[in-house]
N, C-alpha and C positions, 0 to 999 in steps of 0.2 A: 431564401430557400431553406426549408426545414431540414435539419440534420438530426438523426436520432441521437448521436453522441459524437464527441470530438476527442481525439487522443490528446492527453496531457503529457504523460511520461510513461516510460517503460524502464524499470530499474531492478537491480537485484535487491534482496532483502538484507539490509545491513545488520550485522550482529546476530544472524540466525543461530549460530552455535552457542551464543551466550544466553539465549532465552529458552522458551519451551517448545520450539519447533520440532525438535527430535521426538517429543512425546506424541506428536500428531503427524509425523512425516508420512506415514502410510495412508493418511486420509487426504493429503494434498495432491490434487490432480490438476491437469490443465483445465482452466475454466472455473476452478473452485473460487467462489466469492470470498473476499477478505474485507475487513473493515479498517478504516483509518481513523486514528484519534490524535487530536492535537495535544501536545504536552508543553504548554507555555511555561510551566514551572520547572521544567527539566533543567537541572543545574549545569549541564554541559552544552545545551543548545536550546535556547528559548523558542526556536522554530521547529523543534523535534516533532515528527509525525510517526507514531507507532503503528504497527501493522498487526492485526489480530485475526485469528481464525476462531470464531465463536468467542470464548473467553480466554483463549490461549494466545499469549503474546509471542509473535514470531520474530520480531525485530523492528527495524525502522526503515523509513524511506531515507536513502543516503543524504547526508547533510548538504551536499552540493545540489540537491534536487528538491528540497523540501519547502522552500520559502513560500511559493505561491499556494501550494496545497495547505500549508499551515495557516495562511491568512484566510483561505476559504473556510476551513474548519473552525477557526477561532471566531470568526464573525457569524457563525451559525448557518452556513450554507452547505453543510455536509450532505444534505439530501440530493444535491446535484452532482455529487462525485461518487463514482463507483470504481471498485478495484477488484481484480481477480488474478489468479495465478496464470501467467502467460507462457512460462517455460519451466521445464523440469529436466535437468541434466544430471542423472544419477552418477555419471562418471566424473563430474566436476567436484572440486573441494566442497565440503558441506556448506561453507559460507557462501558459495556461489551457485548452488544447485537450483535455487528457485529465483524466478523473476516475476514481477507483477506488472500489469498494465493498469494505468489509471486513466479513466475517461470522465469527461464532464457531459452531463445530459443537457440536451437542448429543450428548454421549457417554453420556447416561444410558441405562439399559436401556429398550428399546422396549416 
């Protein structure tokens, strides 16, 4: 059975306050697309997956959630993964204000 996409993860943006998210915070709304980039040369985590809004680095997929997505991106299958802002809680600490949802596209024949 064809599915348009399937949920992979939903997580907060780790390190949001340490990168440039505050520069674009007013542009981030529910449903705003973000991109994911593998960072295999990251000295702290070879499975690191950074989260970008355009060319602005927002932070990372949390370390305990990044392995599968890192593998997908590293092996060149990033075109089947999409991510977007799924939650914004302006009352929460800045580090936890934003969450993303990551889905994998179904490319089987319809």
